[in-house]
matplotlib code that plots the C-alpha trace (Angstrom):
import matplotlib.pyplot as plt

x = [37.0, 36.3, 36.4, 34.8, 35.9, 35.6, 38.8, 39.9, 40.8, 42.3, 43.1, 44.1, 40.5, 39.7, 39.2, 36.4, 35.7, 34.5, 34.2, 36.6, 35.8, 39.5, 38.8, 41.3, 39.9, 40.2, 43.3, 43.3, 42.0, 39.1, 36.7, 33.1, 33.0, 30.9, 32.9, 36.3, 35.2, 34.8, 38.5, 40.9, 40.5, 40.9, 43.6, 42.7, 44.4, 45.9, 44.8, 41.3, 41.3, 38.8, 38.2, 36.1, 33.6, 32.2, 29.4, 29.6, 31.2, 30.9, 33.4, 33.7, 35.9, 38.1, 38.8, 40.7, 42.5, 43.2, 46.1, 44.5, 46.3, 44.1, 44.3, 43.9, 45.1, 46.3, 48.9, 49.3, 49.1, 48.9, 47.8, 46.3, 42.5, 40.5, 37.6, 34.7, 31.4, 28.8, 31.0, 28.3, 30.7, 32.5, 35.9, 37.8, 41.0, 42.3, 45.4, 47.9, 47.5, 47.3, 50.7, 52.4, 51.6, 52.0, 48.3, 47.3, 43.8, 42.5, 39.0, 38.5, 38.7, 37.3, 40.4, 43.2, 46.9, 49.1, 52.7, 53.7, 57.3, 57.0, 54.5, 56.9, 60.1, 57.8, 57.0, 60.5, 61.9, 59.0, 60.3, 64.0, 62.9, 61.6]
y = [-51.0, -54.1, -58.0, -60.1, -64.0, -67.1, -67.6, -70.3, -68.3, -70.3, -69.3, -70.8, -72.1, -73.5, -72.6, -71.4, -70.4, -66.7, -63.7, -61.4, -58.4, -57.1, -53.4, -50.8, -48.1, -49.7, -49.3, -52.1, -55.6, -56.3, -58.9, -59.4, -59.3, -62.6, -64.7, -64.0, -65.9, -69.5, -69.0, -67.3, -65.2, -61.4, -59.8, -55.9, -53.0, -51.1, -47.8, -48.0, -46.9, -44.3, -45.0, -42.8, -44.9, -44.2, -42.1, -38.8, -38.0, -41.1, -43.0, -46.6, -47.8, -50.5, -51.8, -55.5, -57.6, -61.1, -62.6, -64.6, -67.0, -67.1, -68.8, -67.8, -70.5, -72.6, -69.4, -69.2, -65.2, -64.3, -60.5, -58.7, -57.9, -55.4, -56.5, -54.5, -54.9, -55.2, -55.2, -55.9, -58.0, -61.3, -59.9, -56.8, -57.2, -53.9, -52.3, -52.7, -56.2, -56.2, -54.5, -56.3, -59.7, -57.9, -58.8, -57.2, -56.7, -57.6, -55.9, -56.6, -60.6, -59.9, -61.8, -61.2, -62.4, -64.0, -64.8, -67.9, -66.9, -63.7, -64.6, -67.5, -65.2, -62.2, -65.5, -66.4, -63.1, -62.7, -65.9, -64.7, -61.4, -63.4]
z = [-20.7, -19.0, -19.5, -17.3, -17.4, -14.8, -12.9, -10.1, -6.7, -4.0, -0.4, 3.0, 3.3, -0.5, -4.0, -5.4, -9.1, -9.6, -12.0, -12.3, -13.7, -15.5, -15.2, -16.2, -14.4, -11.0, -9.2, -6.7, -7.2, -4.7, -3.7, -2.4, 1.9, 1.3, -0.6, 0.5, 3.9, 2.1, 0.3, 3.3, 6.7, 5.9, 7.9, 9.0, 7.6, 10.3, 8.8, 6.8, 3.3, 2.2, -1.6, -3.9, -6.0, -9.9, -7.7, -7.9, -4.0, -2.6, -0.3, 0.9, 3.8, 3.2, 6.8, 5.5, 3.1, 1.4, -0.4, -3.0, -5.5, -9.1, -12.3, -15.5, -18.5, -15.9, -14.9, -11.0, -10.5, -6.6, -5.2, -2.3, -2.7, -0.7, 0.9, 0.1, 2.0, -0.7, -4.0, -7.0, -8.7, -7.3, -8.1, -9.3, -11.0, -10.9, -12.7, -9.9, -10.4, -14.4, -13.9, -11.6, -13.9, -17.2, -17.9, -21.3, -22.1, -25.5, -25.8, -29.9, -28.5, -25.4, -23.5, -21.1, -22.4, -19.7, -20.9, -18.7, -19.1, -17.5, -15.0, -14.3, -14.2, -11.8, -9.6, -9.0, -7.9, -5.5, -4.2, -3.9, -2.2, 0.8]

ax = plt.figure().add_subplot(projection="3d")
ax.plot(x, y, z, "-o")
ax.set_aspect("equal")
plt.show()
């Protein structure tokens, strides 16, 4: 199941409001290759990823990624987004990002629930590791 919401994204080059698809069936978070250039300079993957798509026996090769901040209900979240050439959506928020930030999908009301206390605690722990 999926939920589609407008979110503000930030990178070192600027910020932009994009529609994000919260997709519990996608493992990784992804961003369209044309849109990422306005936000962040992507970095090359040492070894490209070959990922299966929803189409049977169709694969795509991912060669770069970008770290971006994004905001939901004024709560700052951050993660790595794979840069996908020709991605039909602007952004896909995958299960790994949702688990990292403990996001809950409420399909009945078509919303994403972010506990700001949990997000703040996770952010503090990430800062302590650096």
